[in-house]
N, CA, C and O atoms as a GROMACS GRO file, in nm:
protein
  580
    1MET      N    1   5.555   1.382   0.028
    1MET     CA    2   5.620   1.262   0.097
    1MET      C    3   5.521   1.220   0.209
    1MET      O    4   5.465   1.301   0.283
    2THR      N    5   5.504   1.087   0.213
    2THR     CA    6   5.415   1.023   0.305
    2THR      C    7   5.487   0.942   0.424
    2THR      O    8   5.598   0.890   0.410
    3ASP      N    9   5.422   0.938   0.528
    3ASP     CA   10   5.485   0.856   0.632
    3ASP      C   11   5.409   0.732   0.650
    3ASP      O   12   5.437   0.657   0.743
    4GLU      N   13   5.313   0.702   0.567
    4GLU     CA   14   5.241   0.578   0.578
    4GLU      C   15   5.315   0.462   0.539
    4GLU      O   16   5.388   0.467   0.440
    5LEU      N   17   5.304   0.368   0.601
    5LEU     CA   18   5.385   0.222   0.599
    5LEU      C   19   5.311   0.143   0.485
    5LEU      O   20   5.209   0.077   0.505
    6ILE      N   21   5.370   0.156   0.369
    6ILE     CA   22   5.319   0.072   0.237
    6ILE      C   23   5.424  -0.024   0.194
    6ILE      O   24   5.543   0.007   0.191
    7LEU      N   25   5.380  -0.143   0.162
    7LEU     CA   26   5.460  -0.247   0.110
    7LEU      C   27   5.454  -0.234  -0.042
    7LEU      O   28   5.347  -0.220  -0.101
    8GLU      N   29   5.569  -0.240  -0.104
    8GLU     CA   30   5.552  -0.261  -0.248
    8GLU      C   31   5.663  -0.359  -0.296
    8GLU      O   32   5.780  -0.345  -0.260
    9LEU      N   33   5.622  -0.456  -0.377
    9LEU     CA   34   5.705  -0.568  -0.421
    9LEU      C   35   5.695  -0.589  -0.568
    9LEU      O   36   5.584  -0.576  -0.621
   10GLU      N   37   5.799  -0.619  -0.642
   10GLU     CA   38   5.796  -0.647  -0.787
   10GLU      C   39   5.827  -0.792  -0.798
   10GLU      O   40   5.914  -0.835  -0.722
   11HIS      N   41   5.768  -0.876  -0.881
   11HIS     CA   42   5.811  -1.024  -0.888
   11HIS      C   43   5.770  -1.075  -1.027
   11HIS      O   44   5.656  -1.073  -1.072
   12LEU      N   45   5.873  -1.118  -1.084
   12LEU     CA   46   5.868  -1.170  -1.227
   12LEU      C   47   5.830  -1.320  -1.233
   12LEU      O   48   5.900  -1.401  -1.173
   13LEU      N   49   5.726  -1.359  -1.301
   13LEU     CA   50   5.670  -1.489  -1.309
   13LEU      C   51   5.676  -1.555  -1.444
   13LEU      O   52   5.648  -1.491  -1.546
   14PRO      N   53   5.712  -1.681  -1.446
   14PRO     CA   54   5.734  -1.748  -1.565
   14PRO      C   55   5.608  -1.802  -1.653
   14PRO      O   56   5.594  -1.916  -1.696
   15ALA      N   57   5.530  -1.704  -1.669
   15ALA     CA   58   5.408  -1.745  -1.753
   15ALA      C   59   5.351  -1.628  -1.802
   15ALA      O   60   5.375  -1.519  -1.749
   16PRO      N   61   5.262  -1.642  -1.917
   16PRO     CA   62   5.188  -1.541  -1.972
   16PRO      C   63   5.093  -1.475  -1.874
   16PRO      O   64   5.048  -1.534  -1.776
   17ARG      N   65   5.061  -1.338  -1.909
   17ARG     CA   66   4.982  -1.269  -1.813
   17ARG      C   67   4.836  -1.326  -1.791
   17ARG      O   68   4.780  -1.310  -1.682
   18ASP      N   69   4.775  -1.390  -1.892
   18ASP     CA   70   4.648  -1.435  -1.883
   18ASP      C   71   4.647  -1.557  -1.782
   18ASP      O   72   4.551  -1.574  -1.708
   19ASP      N   73   4.749  -1.637  -1.782
   19ASP     CA   74   4.761  -1.768  -1.696
   19ASP      C   75   4.781  -1.705  -1.545
   19ASP      O   76   4.721  -1.757  -1.450
   20VAL      N   77   4.866  -1.595  -1.528
   20VAL     CA   78   4.894  -1.550  -1.395
   20VAL      C   79   4.777  -1.508  -1.333
   20VAL      O   80   4.747  -1.540  -1.219
   21PHE      N   81   4.694  -1.417  -1.424
   21PHE     CA   82   4.577  -1.359  -1.364
   21PHE      C   83   4.460  -1.469  -1.332
   21PHE      O   84   4.381  -1.458  -1.238
   22ARG      N   85   4.461  -1.564  -1.413
   22ARG     CA   86   4.376  -1.677  -1.376
   22ARG      C   87   4.419  -1.764  -1.260
   22ARG      O   88   4.330  -1.819  -1.194
   23ALA      N   89   4.548  -1.783  -1.228
   23ALA     CA   90   4.603  -1.832  -1.124
   23ALA      C   91   4.552  -1.761  -0.992
   23ALA      O   92   4.519  -1.822  -0.890
   24PHE      N   93   4.549  -1.620  -1.009
   24PHE     CA   94   4.521  -1.528  -0.882
   24PHE      C   95   4.390  -1.525  -0.874
   24PHE      O   96   4.346  -1.498  -0.762
   25THR      N   97   4.290  -1.549  -0.984
   25THR     CA   98   4.144  -1.526  -0.957
   25THR      C   99   4.053  -1.650  -0.961
   25THR      O  100   3.932  -1.632  -0.951
   26THR      N  101   4.103  -1.772  -0.975
   26THR     CA  102   4.038  -1.905  -0.978
   26THR      C  103   4.052  -1.969  -0.849
   26THR      O  104   4.168  -1.994  -0.815
   27ALA      N  105   3.947  -2.004  -0.763
   27ALA     CA  106   3.972  -2.052  -0.641
   27ALA      C  107   4.056  -2.178  -0.644
   27ALA      O  108   4.158  -2.188  -0.575
   28GLY      N  109   4.015  -2.270  -0.720
   28GLY     CA  110   4.086  -2.405  -0.730
   28GLY      C  111   4.231  -2.377  -0.763
   28GLY      O  112   4.317  -2.445  -0.708
   29GLU      N  113   4.259  -2.300  -0.834
   29GLU     CA  114   4.408  -2.267  -0.875
   29GLU      C  115   4.481  -2.196  -0.738
   29GLU      O  116   4.585  -2.238  -0.687
   30LEU      N  117   4.408  -2.091  -0.694
   30LEU     CA  118   4.462  -2.035  -0.590
   30LEU      C  119   4.499  -2.120  -0.463
   30LEU      O  120   4.603  -2.106  -0.398
   31ALA      N  121   4.408  -2.204  -0.438
   31ALA     CA  122   4.446  -2.296  -0.338
   31ALA      C  123   4.563  -2.392  -0.337
   31ALA      O  124   4.610  -2.445  -0.236
   32GLN      N  125   4.606  -2.408  -0.464
   32GLN     CA  126   4.727  -2.485  -0.488
   32GLN      C  127   4.863  -2.416  -0.460
   32GLN      O  128   4.961  -2.485  -0.430
   33TRP      N  129   4.870  -2.299  -0.470
   33TRP     CA  130   4.998  -2.217  -0.439
   33TRP      C  131   4.983  -2.111  -0.332
   33TRP      O  132   5.088  -2.067  -0.283
   34TRP      N  133   4.864  -2.062  -0.288
   34TRP     CA  134   4.866  -1.958  -0.192
   34TRP      C  135   4.924  -1.980  -0.060
   34TRP      O  136   4.909  -2.087   0.000
   35GLY      N  137   4.990  -1.882  -0.013
   35GLY     CA  138   5.058  -1.883   0.140
   35GLY      C  139   5.203  -1.910   0.133
   35GLY      O  140   5.265  -1.958   0.038
   36PRO      N  141   5.247  -1.871   0.251
   36PRO     CA  142   5.382  -1.909   0.272
   36PRO      C  143   5.426  -2.039   0.266
   36PRO      O  144   5.341  -2.127   0.283
   37ALA      N  145   5.560  -2.077   0.242
   37ALA     CA  146   5.600  -2.215   0.231
   37ALA      C  147   5.560  -2.312   0.347
   37ALA      O  148   5.583  -2.281   0.464
   38GLY      N  149   5.504  -2.425   0.314
   38GLY     CA  150   5.439  -2.512   0.409
   38GLY      C  151   5.300  -2.501   0.443
   38GLY      O  152   5.244  -2.587   0.511
   39PHE      N  153   5.237  -2.387   0.393
   39PHE     CA  154   5.103  -2.374   0.447
   39PHE      C  155   5.005  -2.443   0.328
   39PHE      O  156   5.044  -2.453   0.212
   40THR      N  157   4.886  -2.484   0.368
   40THR     CA  158   4.785  -2.530   0.289
   40THR      C  159   4.674  -2.448   0.297
   40THR      O  160   4.668  -2.366   0.389
   41ILE      N  161   4.571  -2.460   0.200
   41ILE     CA  162   4.448  -2.401   0.199
   41ILE      C  163   4.342  -2.510   0.196
   41ILE      O  164   4.309  -2.569   0.093
   42PRO      N  165   4.290  -2.531   0.321
   42PRO     CA  166   4.179  -2.620   0.323
   42PRO      C  167   4.062  -2.580   0.261
   42PRO      O  168   3.992  -2.660   0.198
   43SER      N  169   4.028  -2.429   0.275
   43SER     CA  170   3.902  -2.404   0.205
   43SER      C  171   3.931  -2.267   0.162
   43SER      O  172   4.012  -2.192   0.216
   44VAL      N  173   3.850  -2.236   0.045
   44VAL     CA  174   3.857  -2.107   0.001
   44VAL      C  175   3.724  -2.065  -0.076
   44VAL      O  176   3.668  -2.139  -0.157
   45ASP      N  177   3.684  -1.951  -0.045
   45ASP     CA  178   3.559  -1.866  -0.090
   45ASP      C  179   3.611  -1.757  -0.171
   45ASP      O  180   3.639  -1.649  -0.118
   46PHE      N  181   3.627  -1.777  -0.300
   46PHE     CA  182   3.698  -1.663  -0.369
   46PHE      C  183   3.647  -1.646  -0.513
   46PHE      O  184   3.682  -1.726  -0.600
   47ASP      N  185   3.566  -1.548  -0.538
   47ASP     CA  186   3.510  -1.532  -0.662
   47ASP      C  187   3.524  -1.380  -0.694
   47ASP      O  188   3.438  -1.303  -0.651
   48PRO      N  189   3.616  -1.339  -0.758
   48PRO     CA  190   3.656  -1.196  -0.782
   48PRO      C  191   3.554  -1.114  -0.861
   48PRO      O  192   3.545  -1.116  -0.984
   49ARG      N  193   3.477  -1.038  -0.775
   49ARG     CA  194   3.398  -0.951  -0.848
   49ARG      C  195   3.389  -0.814  -0.754
   49ARG      O  196   3.408  -0.829  -0.633
   50VAL      N  197   3.366  -0.703  -0.799
   50VAL     CA  198   3.374  -0.592  -0.718
   50VAL      C  199   3.265  -0.584  -0.618
   50VAL      O  200   3.148  -0.596  -0.654
   51ASP      N  201   3.298  -0.564  -0.488
   51ASP     CA  202   3.208  -0.559  -0.380
   51ASP      C  203   3.168  -0.694  -0.322
   51ASP      O  204   3.092  -0.704  -0.225
   52GLU      N  205   3.232  -0.816  -0.396
   52GLU     CA  206   3.201  -0.929  -0.326
   52GLU      C  207   3.316  -0.974  -0.218
   52GLU      O  208   3.436  -0.950  -0.232
   53THR      N  209   3.265  -1.036  -0.120
   53THR     CA  210   3.389  -1.079  -0.015
   53THR      C  211   3.445  -1.205  -0.058
   53THR      O  212   3.398  -1.278  -0.146
   54TYR      N  213   3.554  -1.227   0.017
   54TYR     CA  214   3.638  -1.360  -0.009
   54TYR      C  215   3.683  -1.408   0.131
   54TYR      O  216   3.687  -1.328   0.225
   55ARG      N  217   3.715  -1.526   0.143
   55ARG     CA  218   3.754  -1.582   0.270
   55ARG      C  219   3.850  -1.699   0.229
   55ARG      O  220   3.816  -1.786   0.149
   56ILE      N  221   3.977  -1.695   0.293
   56ILE     CA  222   4.076  -1.804   0.257
   56ILE      C  223   4.111  -1.865   0.393
   56ILE      O  224   4.146  -1.790   0.484
   57GLU      N  225   4.105  -1.982   0.410
   57GLU     CA  226   4.138  -2.055   0.538
   57GLU      C  227   4.290  -2.105   0.511
   57GLU      O  228   4.311  -2.190   0.424
   58MET      N  229   4.386  -2.053   0.581
   58MET     CA  230   4.520  -2.088   0.592
   58MET      C  231   4.566  -2.189   0.689
   58MET      O  232   4.546  -2.163   0.808
   59GLN      N  233   4.620  -2.291   0.660
   59GLN     CA  234   4.676  -2.391   0.758
   59GLN      C  235   4.829  -2.383   0.763
   59GLN      O  236   4.894  -2.412   0.662
   60PRO      N  237   4.889  -2.345   0.877
   60PRO     CA  238   5.025  -2.343   0.883
   60PRO      C  239   5.072  -2.481   0.918
   60PRO      O  240   4.995  -2.567   0.959
   61PRO      N  241   5.206  -2.499   0.899
   61PRO     CA  242   5.260  -2.642   0.905
   61PRO      C  243   5.230  -2.695   1.050
   61PRO      O  244   5.198  -2.811   1.073
   62GLU      N  245   5.245  -2.598   1.147
   62GLU     CA  246   5.201  -2.636   1.289
   62GLU      C  247   5.093  -2.529   1.342
   62GLU      O  248   5.096  -2.412   1.302
   63GLY      N  249   5.012  -2.569   1.420
   63GLY     CA  250   4.912  -2.474   1.492
   63GLY      C  251   4.779  -2.493   1.409
   63GLY      O  252   4.755  -2.568   1.314
   64ASP      N  253   4.701  -2.403   1.474
   64ASP     CA  254   4.542  -2.405   1.420
   64ASP      C  255   4.550  -2.322   1.293
   64ASP      O  256   4.640  -2.240   1.270
   65PRO      N  257   4.438  -2.352   1.205
   65PRO     CA  258   4.417  -2.285   1.086
   65PRO      C  259   4.370  -2.130   1.120
   65PRO      O  260   4.317  -2.111   1.230
   66PHE      N  261   4.385  -2.030   1.039
   66PHE     CA  262   4.330  -1.895   1.056
   66PHE      C  263   4.283  -1.859   0.928
   66PHE      O  264   4.304  -1.937   0.835
   67PHE      N  265   4.219  -1.749   0.906
   67PHE     CA  266   4.153  -1.700   0.806
   67PHE      C  267   4.175  -1.562   0.774
   67PHE      O  268   4.180  -1.470   0.856
   68LEU      N  269   4.191  -1.553   0.623
   68LEU     CA  270   4.215  -1.419   0.561
   68LEU      C  271   4.076  -1.381   0.500
   68LEU      O  272   4.008  -1.466   0.443
   69THR      N  273   4.034  -1.249   0.512
   69THR     CA  274   3.910  -1.225   0.436
   69THR      C  275   3.930  -1.066   0.378
   69THR      O  276   4.029  -0.996   0.395
   70GLY      N  277   3.826  -1.036   0.315
   70GLY     CA  278   3.830  -0.911   0.258
   70GLY      C  279   3.720  -0.891   0.148
   70GLY      O  280   3.629  -0.971   0.125
   71VAL      N  281   3.742  -0.774   0.085
   71VAL     CA  282   3.633  -0.746  -0.023
   71VAL      C  283   3.702  -0.696  -0.157
   71VAL      O  284   3.795  -0.616  -0.153
   72PHE      N  285   3.655  -0.743  -0.264
   72PHE     CA  286   3.720  -0.700  -0.390
   72PHE      C  287   3.679  -0.544  -0.427
   72PHE      O  288   3.562  -0.505  -0.434
   73ARG      N  289   3.769  -0.482  -0.444
   73ARG     CA  290   3.754  -0.332  -0.478
   73ARG      C  291   3.768  -0.310  -0.624
   73ARG      O  292   3.698  -0.222  -0.674
   74GLU      N  293   3.851  -0.382  -0.703
   74GLU     CA  294   3.871  -0.366  -0.838
   74GLU      C  295   3.907  -0.509  -0.908
   74GLU      O  296   3.998  -0.581  -0.867
   75VAL      N  297   3.835  -0.537  -1.005
   75VAL     CA  298   3.876  -0.654  -1.090
   75VAL      C  299   3.867  -0.610  -1.226
   75VAL      O  300   3.761  -0.575  -1.277
   76ALA      N  301   3.986  -0.612  -1.289
   76ALA     CA  302   3.999  -0.575  -1.414
   76ALA      C  303   4.090  -0.659  -1.500
   76ALA      O  304   4.206  -0.628  -1.527
   77PRO      N  305   4.028  -0.769  -1.543
   77PRO     CA  306   4.104  -0.873  -1.618
   77PRO      C  307   4.184  -0.822  -1.738
   77PRO      O  308   4.135  -0.728  -1.800
   78PRO      N  309   4.295  -0.869  -1.775
   78PRO     CA  310   4.379  -0.935  -1.686
   78PRO      C  311   4.506  -0.843  -1.624
   78PRO      O  312   4.616  -0.888  -1.590
   79GLU      N  313   4.462  -0.702  -1.616
   79GLU     CA  314   4.551  -0.617  -1.583
   79GLU      C  315   4.571  -0.583  -1.437
   79GLU      O  316   4.679  -0.543  -1.394
   80ARG      N  317   4.458  -0.600  -1.360
   80ARG     CA  318   4.462  -0.554  -1.213
   80ARG      C  319   4.352  -0.618  -1.124
   80ARG      O  320   4.242  -0.656  -1.164
   81LEU      N  321   4.403  -0.626  -0.990
   81LEU     CA  322   4.306  -0.672  -0.905
   81LEU      C  323   4.334  -0.594  -0.770
   81LEU      O  324   4.450  -0.581  -0.730
   82ALA      N  325   4.240  -0.551  -0.710
   82ALA     CA  326   4.229  -0.487  -0.584
   82ALA      C  327   4.143  -0.547  -0.469
   82ALA      O  328   4.024  -0.576  -0.484
   83PHE      N  329   4.204  -0.563  -0.365
   83PHE     CA  330   4.102  -0.620  -0.247
   83PHE      C  331   4.152  -0.572  -0.119
   83PHE      O  332   4.270  -0.540  -0.106
   84THR      N  333   4.063  -0.565  -0.017
   84THR     CA  334   4.106  -0.534   0.115
   84THR      C  335   4.161  -0.667   0.177
   84THR      O  336   4.132  -0.775   0.124
   85PHE      N  337   4.232  -0.662   0.276
   85PHE     CA  338   4.299  -0.775   0.337
   85PHE      C  339   4.297  -0.760   0.499
   85PHE      O  340   4.352  -0.663   0.551
   86VAL      N  341   4.238  -0.846   0.566
   86VAL     CA  342   4.230  -0.846   0.707
   86VAL      C  343   4.219  -0.991   0.758
   86VAL      O  344   4.137  -1.069   0.710
   87TRP      N  345   4.299  -1.022   0.852
   87TRP     CA  346   4.287  -1.134   0.931
   87TRP      C  347   4.169  -1.154   1.022
   87TRP      O  348   4.140  -1.066   1.103
   88GLU      N  349   4.096  -1.271   1.014
   88GLU     CA  350   3.987  -1.280   1.121
   88GLU      C  351   4.046  -1.296   1.256
   88GLU      O  352   4.127  -1.386   1.277
   89GLU      N  353   4.008  -1.209   1.352
   89GLU     CA  354   4.064  -1.212   1.481
   89GLU      C  355   4.210  -1.161   1.466
   89GLU      O  356   4.306  -1.227   1.504
   90PRO      N  357   4.222  -1.038   1.407
   90PRO     CA  358   4.345  -0.997   1.384
   90PRO      C  359   4.427  -0.959   1.527
   90PRO      O  360   4.375  -0.943   1.637
   91ASP      N  361   4.560  -0.949   1.496
   91ASP     CA  362   4.657  -0.925   1.591
   91ASP      C  363   4.624  -0.786   1.618
   91ASP      O  364   4.578  -0.714   1.529
   92PRO      N  365   4.650  -0.732   1.762
   92PRO     CA  366   4.622  -0.606   1.801
   92PRO      C  367   4.705  -0.496   1.703
   92PRO      O  368   4.658  -0.384   1.687
   93GLU      N  369   4.830  -0.536   1.641
   93GLU     CA  370   4.887  -0.473   1.567
   93GLU      C  371   4.845  -0.438   1.413
   93GLU      O  372   4.896  -0.351   1.342
   94ASP      N  373   4.740  -0.529   1.379
   94ASP     CA  374   4.699  -0.543   1.239
   94ASP      C  375   4.572  -0.446   1.209
   94ASP      O  376   4.489  -0.414   1.295
   95VAL      N  377   4.570  -0.411   1.096
   95VAL     CA  378   4.461  -0.329   1.049
   95VAL      C  379   4.422  -0.376   0.914
   95VAL      O  380   4.507  -0.436   0.847
   96GLU      N  381   4.301  -0.356   0.866
   96GLU     CA  382   4.265  -0.381   0.721
   96GLU      C  383   4.345  -0.304   0.637
   96GLU      O  384   4.360  -0.185   0.663
   97THR      N  385   4.396  -0.353   0.543
   97THR     CA  386   4.492  -0.294   0.434
   97THR      C  387   4.419  -0.314   0.288
   97THR      O  388   4.320  -0.385   0.273
   98LEU      N  389   4.473  -0.250   0.200
   98LEU     CA  390   4.430  -0.261   0.060
   98LEU      C  391   4.539  -0.323  -0.009
   98LEU      O  392   4.650  -0.271  -0.005
   99ALA      N  393   4.517  -0.432  -0.073
   99ALA     CA  394   4.622  -0.486  -0.163
   99ALA      C  395   4.575  -0.466  -0.307
   99ALA      O  396   4.463  -0.493  -0.350
  100GLU      N  397   4.677  -0.415  -0.371
  100GLU     CA  398   4.666  -0.381  -0.522
  100GLU      C  399   4.772  -0.450  -0.599
  100GLU      O  400   4.892  -0.430  -0.583
  101VAL      N  401   4.713  -0.539  -0.692
  101VAL     CA  402   4.805  -0.622  -0.783
  101VAL      C  403   4.800  -0.587  -0.922
  101VAL      O  404   4.695  -0.608  -0.983
  102SER      N  405   4.901  -0.535  -0.982
  102SER     CA  406   4.917  -0.507  -1.132
  102SER      C  407   4.980  -0.624  -1.198
  102SER      O  408   5.082  -0.670  -1.146
  103PHE      N  409   4.929  -0.684  -1.314
  103PHE     CA  410   5.004  -0.763  -1.382
  103PHE      C  411   5.049  -0.712  -1.540
  103PHE      O  412   4.973  -0.696  -1.635
  104ALA      N  413   5.187  -0.693  -1.536
  104ALA     CA  414   5.240  -0.647  -1.660
  104ALA      C  415   5.266  -0.764  -1.762
  104ALA      O  416   5.316  -0.869  -1.722
  105ASP      N  417   5.236  -0.748  -1.880
  105ASP     CA  418   5.236  -0.850  -1.975
  105ASP      C  419   5.373  -0.840  -2.047
  105ASP      O  420   5.388  -0.748  -2.128
  106LEU      N  421   5.469  -0.923  -2.025
  106LEU     CA  422   5.584  -0.928  -2.088
  106LEU      C  423   5.608  -1.055  -2.182
  106LEU      O  424   5.717  -1.112  -2.188
  107GLY      N  425   5.505  -1.092  -2.248
  107GLY     CA  426   5.498  -1.200  -2.340
  107GLY      C  427   5.492  -1.339  -2.264
  107GLY      O  428   5.391  -1.377  -2.206
  108GLU      N  429   5.599  -1.406  -2.270
  108GLU     CA  430   5.600  -1.537  -2.195
  108GLU      C  431   5.635  -1.530  -2.043
  108GLU      O  432   5.655  -1.632  -1.977
  109SER      N  433   5.640  -1.408  -1.995
  109SER     CA  434   5.641  -1.387  -1.858
  109SER      C  435   5.566  -1.267  -1.806
  109SER      O  436   5.535  -1.179  -1.886
  110THR      N  437   5.531  -1.255  -1.671
  110THR     CA  438   5.451  -1.144  -1.627
  110THR      C  439   5.524  -1.094  -1.518
  110THR      O  440   5.586  -1.166  -1.440
  111GLU      N  441   5.516  -0.960  -1.511
  111GLU     CA  442   5.577  -0.889  -1.387
  111GLU      C  443   5.447  -0.846  -1.300
  111GLU      O  444   5.356  -0.773  -1.338
  112ILE      N  445   5.459  -0.906  -1.178
  112ILE     CA  446   5.349  -0.860  -1.091
  112ILE      C  447   5.396  -0.740  -1.002
  112ILE      O  448   5.496  -0.758  -0.932
  113LEU      N  449   5.338  -0.633  -1.001
  113LEU     CA  450   5.361  -0.520  -0.903
  113LEU      C  451   5.258  -0.519  -0.787
  113LEU      O  452   5.140  -0.495  -0.813
  114LEU      N  453   5.296  -0.542  -0.666
  114LEU     CA  454   5.203  -0.543  -0.552
  114LEU      C  455   5.235  -0.422  -0.460
  114LEU      O  456   5.349  -0.387  -0.428
  115ARG      N  457   5.121  -0.366  -0.423
  115ARG     CA  458   5.118  -0.270  -0.336
  115ARG      C  459   5.019  -0.288  -0.218
  115ARG      O  460   4.903  -0.313  -0.250
  116GLN      N  461   5.045  -0.280  -0.098
  116GLN     CA  462   4.962  -0.311   0.011
  116GLN      C  463   4.979  -0.215   0.121
  116GLN      O  464   5.095  -0.176   0.139
  117GLY      N  465   4.894  -0.173   0.193
  117GLY     CA  466   4.895  -0.080   0.308
  117GLY      C  467   4.771  -0.002   0.325
  117GLY      O  468   4.667  -0.025   0.263
  118PRO      N  469   4.785   0.097   0.415
  118PRO     CA  470   4.896   0.114   0.499
  118PRO      C  471   4.880   0.026   0.631
  118PRO      O  472   4.775  -0.010   0.686
  119PHE      N  473   5.001   0.004   0.665
  119PHE     CA  474   5.031  -0.092   0.783
  119PHE      C  475   5.040   0.011   0.918
  119PHE      O  476   5.072   0.130   0.916
  120ARG      N  477   5.006  -0.065   1.028
  120ARG     CA  478   5.012   0.020   1.165
  120ARG      C  479   5.167   0.023   1.194
  120ARG      O  480   5.212   0.130   1.234
  121THR      N  481   5.251  -0.082   1.178
  121THR     CA  482   5.380  -0.094   1.233
  121THR      C  483   5.464  -0.152   1.119
  121THR      O  484   5.424  -0.226   1.030
  122GLU      N  485   5.590  -0.104   1.137
  122GLU     CA  486   5.704  -0.172   1.060
  122GLU      C  487   5.715  -0.327   1.050
  122GLU      O  488   5.742  -0.394   0.950
  123ALA      N  489   5.689  -0.367   1.174
  123ALA     CA  490   5.688  -0.511   1.205
  123ALA      C  491   5.590  -0.587   1.100
  123ALA      O  492   5.620  -0.672   1.016
  124ARG      N  493   5.462  -0.531   1.129
  124ARG     CA  494   5.352  -0.605   1.054
  124ARG      C  495   5.390  -0.594   0.889
  124ARG      O  496   5.373  -0.692   0.815
  125ARG      N  497   5.439  -0.475   0.842
  125ARG     CA  498   5.459  -0.464   0.712
  125ARG      C  499   5.557  -0.567   0.671
  125ARG      O  500   5.537  -0.630   0.567
  126GLU      N  501   5.668  -0.590   0.749
  126GLU     CA  502   5.781  -0.679   0.710
  126GLU      C  503   5.719  -0.829   0.721
  126GLU      O  504   5.757  -0.914   0.641
  127LEU      N  505   5.631  -0.859   0.816
  127LEU     CA  506   5.558  -0.979   0.808
  127LEU      C  507   5.497  -1.027   0.673
  127LEU      O  508   5.512  -1.136   0.617
  128HIS      N  509   5.418  -0.912   0.631
  128HIS     CA  510   5.345  -0.928   0.504
  128HIS      C  511   5.447  -0.926   0.384
  128HIS      O  512   5.426  -0.988   0.280
  129ARG      N  513   5.555  -0.852   0.405
  129ARG     CA  514   5.670  -0.860   0.288
  129ARG      C  515   5.710  -1.006   0.283
  129ARG      O  516   5.706  -1.061   0.173
  130ASP      N  517   5.747  -1.074   0.391
  130ASP     CA  518   5.787  -1.208   0.401
  130ASP      C  519   5.687  -1.302   0.351
  130ASP      O  520   5.718  -1.398   0.280
  131GLY      N  521   5.558  -1.273   0.392
  131GLY     CA  522   5.448  -1.382   0.342
  131GLY      C  523   5.427  -1.370   0.194
  131GLY      O  524   5.408  -1.474   0.130
  132TRP      N  525   5.429  -1.254   0.133
  132TRP     CA  526   5.403  -1.235  -0.010
  132TRP      C  527   5.522  -1.266  -0.071
  132TRP      O  528   5.508  -1.299  -0.189
  133SER      N  529   5.638  -1.266  -0.026
  133SER     CA  530   5.746  -1.310  -0.109
  133SER      C  531   5.757  -1.464  -0.122
  133SER      O  532   5.795  -1.522  -0.224
  134ASP      N  533   5.722  -1.520  -0.012
  134ASP     CA  534   5.716  -1.671  -0.006
  134ASP      C  535   5.600  -1.724  -0.106
  134ASP      O  536   5.615  -1.821  -0.179
  135THR      N  537   5.493  -1.654  -0.099
  135THR     CA  538   5.365  -1.682  -0.179
  135THR      C  539   5.396  -1.671  -0.321
  135THR      O  540   5.368  -1.761  -0.400
  136LEU      N  541   5.453  -1.562  -0.353
  136LEU     CA  542   5.488  -1.542  -0.499
  136LEU      C  543   5.601  -1.638  -0.552
  136LEU      O  544   5.605  -1.673  -0.670
  137ASP      N  545   5.684  -1.673  -0.468
  137ASP     CA  546   5.784  -1.784  -0.507
  137ASP      C  547   5.712  -1.918  -0.533
  137ASP      O  548   5.737  -1.987  -0.632
  138ARG      N  549   5.617  -1.953  -0.434
  138ARG     CA  550   5.536  -2.073  -0.464
  138ARG      C  551   5.453  -2.050  -0.575
  138ARG      O  552   5.438  -2.152  -0.642
  139LEU      N  553   5.393  -1.949  -0.619
  139LEU     CA  554   5.336  -1.936  -0.760
  139LEU      C  555   5.421  -1.949  -0.869
  139LEU      O  556   5.384  -2.009  -0.970
  140SER      N  557   5.550  -1.893  -0.857
  140SER     CA  558   5.638  -1.911  -0.964
  140SER      C  559   5.659  -2.068  -0.976
  140SER      O  560   5.652  -2.114  -1.090
  141SER      N  561   5.680  -2.141  -0.891
  141SER     CA  562   5.711  -2.284  -0.888
  141SER      C  563   5.599  -2.360  -0.939
  141SER      O  564   5.616  -2.452  -1.020
  142TRP      N  565   5.470  -2.322  -0.891
  142TRP     CA  566   5.356  -2.383  -0.944
  142TRP      C  567   5.341  -2.355  -1.099
  142TRP      O  568   5.317  -2.447  -1.177
  143LEU      N  569   5.355  -2.234  -1.137
  143LEU     CA  570   5.339  -2.200  -1.278
  143LEU      C  571   5.439  -2.282  -1.364
  143LEU      O  572   5.407  -2.320  -1.477
  144ARG      N  573   5.548  -2.308  -1.315
  144ARG     CA  574   5.665  -2.395  -1.391
  144ARG      C  575   5.628  -2.544  -1.383
  144ARG      O  576   5.687  -2.616  -1.464
  145ASP      N  577   5.546  -2.600  -1.303
  145ASP     CA  578   5.501  -2.737  -1.299
  145ASP      C  579   5.399  -2.768  -1.401
  145ASP      O  580   5.352  -2.882  -1.408
   0.00000   0.00000   0.00000
């Protein structure tokens, strides 16, 4: 048993696995649905290849934009994606985490299994749980449109 603070989420998406993986790995598509409700993505530098960096500019409904950055650790189309995740100028409670996303083929739908961590505090893990939940809900809506 570990005491590490790890976030684990499952989310069912209404599209075939290839479509979901493409939405997660194509900058132009990612920019249309990424982020919690109300956020926009003014710029994205995102080309999933192992050891390549990425940077996503996130604009909240109010306030200044901020940036998410990291490095791709695994890119295995269409089954798996793993990348480090850190905010530029992170909150003192933040640390770089590893986000691992698995895409399970269910025919006309896809189950995403997300694992991210370890987090420094329970509060930061819960903040990410809320952010990912909103983000995956937005992806579901985007895939239906």
